[in-house]
C-alpha positions as CSV (number, residue, x, y, z in Angstrom):
1,M,47.7,33.2,-22.3
2,E,47.5,36.9,-22.2
3,Q,46.5,38.5,-25.4
4,P,47.4,42.2,-26.5
5,S,44.7,44.3,-26.2
6,K,43.9,47.2,-29.1
7,G,45.3,49.6,-26.8
8,G,48.5,48.1,-27.3
9,G,48.3,46.7,-23.5
10,K,47.5,43.0,-22.7
11,K,44.1,41.6,-21.6
12,Q,43.9,38.5,-19.5
13,A,42.4,35.6,-21.3
14,R,39.3,34.1,-20.0
15,K,39.6,31.1,-17.8
16,Q,37.5,28.0,-19.5
17,T,35.6,26.2,-17.3
18,P,35.0,22.4,-17.8
19,Y,31.3,23.1,-17.7
20,P,28.8,26.0,-17.0
21,K,27.1,26.3,-13.6
22,D,23.6,24.9,-14.1
23,F,24.0,24.5,-17.7
24,L,23.0,28.2,-18.1
25,E,25.4,28.7,-20.9
26,P,26.9,27.1,-23.9
27,W,29.7,24.5,-23.0
28,K,31.6,21.7,-24.7
29,L,29.6,21.8,-28.1
30,S,26.4,22.0,-26.7
31,D,23.7,22.0,-29.4
32,V,20.5,22.3,-27.8
33,V,18.7,24.3,-25.5
34,L,15.9,23.0,-22.8
35,V,13.7,25.7,-22.0
36,V,12.0,25.3,-18.8
37,E,10.2,28.1,-17.0
38,E,12.4,31.1,-17.1
39,E,15.6,28.8,-17.4
40,R,17.5,27.8,-20.4
41,F,19.7,24.7,-20.1
42,H,22.2,24.4,-22.6
43,V,22.9,20.5,-23.2
44,H,23.8,17.9,-26.0
45,R,21.5,16.1,-28.2
46,S,23.7,13.0,-28.1
47,T,23.6,12.7,-24.4
48,L,19.9,13.1,-23.9
49,A,19.4,10.6,-26.8
50,F,21.9,8.1,-24.8
51,W,19.8,8.4,-21.5
52,S,16.3,8.4,-23.2
53,P,14.5,6.7,-25.7
54,V,12.0,9.5,-26.1
55,F,14.7,12.4,-26.6
56,E,16.1,9.7,-29.0
57,R,12.8,9.4,-31.0
58,M,12.5,13.1,-30.8
59,F,16.0,13.9,-32.5
60,T,15.8,11.1,-35.1
61,S,12.3,10.9,-36.2
62,D,10.0,13.5,-38.1
63,F,9.3,15.6,-35.1
64,K,9.7,19.4,-35.0
65,E,12.2,19.2,-32.2
66,K,14.7,17.2,-34.7
67,N,16.2,20.5,-36.0
68,S,14.9,22.9,-33.5
69,D,17.8,24.8,-31.4
70,E,15.4,25.1,-28.5
71,I,13.0,22.6,-27.3
72,P,10.5,23.9,-24.8
73,L,9.1,21.6,-22.1
74,P,5.9,22.8,-21.0
75,G,4.6,21.9,-17.4
76,K,8.0,21.2,-16.1
77,K,9.9,23.0,-13.1
78,A,13.3,24.1,-14.0
79,N,14.8,22.9,-10.7
80,E,13.7,19.5,-11.2
81,I,15.0,19.3,-14.8
82,K,18.4,20.8,-13.7
83,E,18.6,17.7,-11.2
84,L,17.4,15.3,-13.9
85,L,20.4,16.8,-16.0
86,Q,23.0,16.3,-12.9
87,I,22.2,12.8,-13.0
88,M,22.6,12.3,-16.8
89,Y,26.1,14.0,-16.6
90,P,27.6,12.2,-13.8
91,S,31.1,13.6,-14.8
92,L,30.0,16.8,-13.5
93,E,28.0,17.5,-10.3
94,E,26.1,14.1,-9.8
95,K,22.9,14.8,-8.0
96,V,22.5,12.1,-5.0
97,I,19.0,10.5,-4.9
98,S,17.2,11.6,-1.7
99,R,13.9,11.9,-0.4
100,N,13.8,15.5,-1.6
101,N,14.0,14.6,-5.6
102,C,13.4,10.6,-5.4
103,Y,9.7,11.1,-6.3
104,F,9.8,13.8,-9.2
105,L,12.9,12.1,-10.6
106,L,10.5,8.9,-10.8
107,D,7.6,10.9,-12.5
108,L,10.3,12.4,-15.3
109,A,12.1,9.0,-15.7
110,R,8.7,7.2,-16.5
111,E,7.9,10.1,-19.0
112,Y,11.2,10.1,-20.9
113,Q,11.4,6.3,-20.3
114,I,14.9,6.7,-18.5
115,A,15.2,2.9,-17.0
116,S,18.7,3.7,-15.2
117,I,17.3,6.6,-13.0
118,T,14.2,4.8,-12.3
119,Q,16.4,2.1,-11.0
120,K,18.4,4.4,-9.0
121,C,15.1,5.6,-7.3
122,E,13.9,2.1,-6.3
123,D,17.2,1.4,-4.9
124,F,17.3,4.4,-2.9
125,L,13.5,3.7,-1.8
126,V,14.4,0.0,-1.0
127,S,17.4,1.0,1.3
128,A,15.3,3.7,3.0
129,V,12.4,1.1,3.8
130,E,14.8,-1.9,5.1
131,T,16.8,0.5,7.3
132,R,13.6,2.0,8.6
133,M,14.5,5.6,7.4
134,E,11.0,5.6,5.6
135,Y,8.6,5.1,8.2
136,D,5.2,5.2,6.2
137,V,6.0,2.0,4.4
138,L,2.6,1.6,3.2
139,A,2.9,5.1,1.0
140,V,6.0,4.0,-0.2
141,L,4.3,0.3,-1.4
142,I,1.8,2.5,-3.4
143,V,4.5,4.4,-5.0
144,G,6.1,1.0,-5.8
145,Q,2.9,-0.3,-7.4
146,N,2.3,2.9,-9.2
147,Y,5.7,2.5,-10.8
148,E,5.5,-1.4,-10.9
149,L,8.7,-1.5,-8.8
150,Q,8.6,-5.0,-8.2
151,T,11.8,-5.0,-5.6
152,L,10.2,-2.1,-3.8
153,I,7.0,-4.0,-3.5
154,K,8.5,-7.1,-2.1
155,S,10.4,-4.9,0.5
156,C,7.3,-2.8,1.5
157,V,5.2,-6.1,1.8
158,Y,8.0,-7.7,4.0
159,E,8.4,-4.8,6.6
160,A,4.9,-3.8,6.6
161,R,4.3,-7.2,8.7
162,R,5.8,-5.3,11.6
163,L,2.8,-3.0,11.7
164,R,-0.4,-3.3,13.9
165,L,-3.3,-4.5,12.2
166,K,-5.2,-1.1,13.3
167,Q,-2.5,0.7,11.4
168,L,-3.1,-1.1,8.4
169,K,-6.8,-0.9,8.5
170,Q,-6.9,2.9,9.3
171,H,-4.2,4.0,6.8
172,T,-5.5,7.1,4.9
173,K,-4.6,5.3,1.3
174,R,-5.8,1.9,2.4
175,G,-7.9,1.7,-0.4
176,E,-4.9,2.2,-3.0
177,I,-3.2,-0.9,-1.6
178,D,-3.7,-3.7,-4.2
179,P,-5.5,-6.5,-2.8
180,D,-3.0,-9.3,-3.1
181,N,-0.4,-7.0,-1.3
182,Y,-3.0,-6.1,1.3
183,L,-3.7,-9.9,2.0
184,Q,0.0,-10.6,2.1
185,I,0.5,-8.0,4.7
186,A,-2.6,-9.0,6.9
187,E,-1.4,-12.5,7.0
188,G,2.0,-11.5,7.7
189,I,0.9,-9.3,10.8
190,I,-1.2,-12.5,12.0
191,E,1.7,-14.7,11.7
192,R,4.0,-12.5,13.2
193,L,1.3,-11.9,16.2
194,E,0.8,-15.7,17.0
195,N,4.6,-16.4,16.9
196,Q,4.8,-13.3,19.2
197,C,2.0,-14.9,21.6
198,K,3.6,-18.2,21.3
199,D,7.0,-17.0,22.9
200,V,5.1,-15.1,25.3
201,K,3.1,-18.1,26.4
202,T,6.4,-20.1,27.0
203,S,8.3,-17.3,28.8
204,C,5.3,-16.6,31.1
205,S,4.8,-20.4,31.8
206,N,8.4,-20.7,32.8
207,N,8.5,-17.6,34.8
208,L,5.4,-18.7,36.8
209,L,7.0,-22.1,37.5
210,E,10.2,-20.4,38.8
211,S,8.2,-18.5,40.9
212,S,6.3,-21.2,42.3
213,R,9.8,-23.0,43.1
214,C,10.8,-20.0,45.0
215,L,7.7,-19.4,47.0
216,Y,7.8,-23.2,47.8
217,Q,11.5,-23.0,49.2
218,Y,10.7,-20.2,50.7
219,A,7.7,-21.1,52.8
220,L,9.7,-24.5,53.6
221,R,12.7,-22.6,55.0
222,K,10.1,-20.5,56.9
223,G,8.6,-23.9,58.4
224,N,5.2,-22.6,57.1
225,I,4.7,-26.2,55.3
226,P,6.0,-29.5,56.2
227,P,8.7,-31.0,53.9
228,Y,7.3,-33.1,51.2
229,Q,7.2,-36.7,52.0
230,P,6.2,-39.4,49.2
231,S,3.8,-41.2,51.8
232,V,1.7,-38.3,52.0
233,H,-1.2,-38.0,49.5
234,Y,-1.0,-34.8,47.6
235,G,-3.6,-35.5,44.8
236,S,-3.1,-36.7,41.2
237,Q,0.1,-38.0,40.0
238,A,0.7,-35.0,37.9
239,A,0.4,-32.8,41.2
240,R,2.8,-35.2,43.0
241,A,5.3,-34.9,40.1
242,Y,4.9,-31.3,40.4
243,L,6.0,-31.0,43.7
244,D,9.1,-33.1,42.8
245,A,9.8,-30.6,40.5
246,T,9.6,-27.6,42.8
247,L,12.1,-28.9,45.5
248,P,14.7,-26.3,45.2
249,A,18.5,-26.8,44.1
250,K,19.6,-23.8,45.9
251,D,18.5,-21.5,48.3
252,T,16.1,-18.7,47.1
253,G,14.2,-15.9,48.3
254,L,11.6,-13.3,47.7
255,G,13.7,-11.5,45.6
256,D,14.0,-14.1,43.0
257,V,10.0,-14.2,43.0
258,A,10.2,-10.4,42.4
259,K,12.3,-11.2,39.5
260,H,10.4,-13.8,37.5
261,L,7.2,-11.9,38.3
262,K,8.7,-8.8,36.4
263,E,9.8,-10.8,33.8
264,L,6.2,-12.3,33.6
265,K,4.7,-8.7,33.4
266,S,7.3,-7.5,30.9
267,G,6.1,-10.4,28.5
268,L,2.6,-9.6,28.9
269,D,3.2,-6.0,28.5
270,S,4.8,-6.9,25.1
271,L,1.4,-8.3,23.7
272,P,-0.3,-6.0,21.5
């Protein structure tokens, strides 16, 4: 609504905004100011107390901040506190957890005992590890250990099994990995390699057998060897059984041999 000015004219009423940009001015009954570096954030005691037991004790116990209009936060960064506040006021412009803010939010959440923000950060890191968005899984594991994030620790230990033993042994922060977690990772890597070797062994054996069959039929068709005759002595019973197995069910050529040998090489190349 327009209000008359002192000169008899009219002045435009200032438009009310639901909240101030970046908390830099009083708004909606804000009753306390957080002073961080050169910034002054206008916030609400009730909101801070709702999220943080530390702020709750600050405002309800015999601390000097109880009745203070301004609370300095020395050693903190203004941009980090602002992002923390943007999460604490989700009806505004809620800040999304990302790589850029996750780690300092974990620090702030631990200092101010904000369990829900800690959980948000852990959920983000677990998702990043499981979807392979985060490549240095051992570094994330150490973060999980430092903040006692058990779900994150389990996810990191599981995903770290895909590493090579050399990567585990030569990681710059190897010494910071909890011994039990290190053992689980090493055992997981060894188990994965054993299973991989077993699969490759089976595959290579099958390809060698198929190559032998193809070569036998090719030589047989070219007349380089006589047809198999049961009356001819071929050695052991196992050798005779093998020759029986190599008798072709269909015509094959050297192209099939090349195919099997290529698959054999591919299997061997997959070994570490």
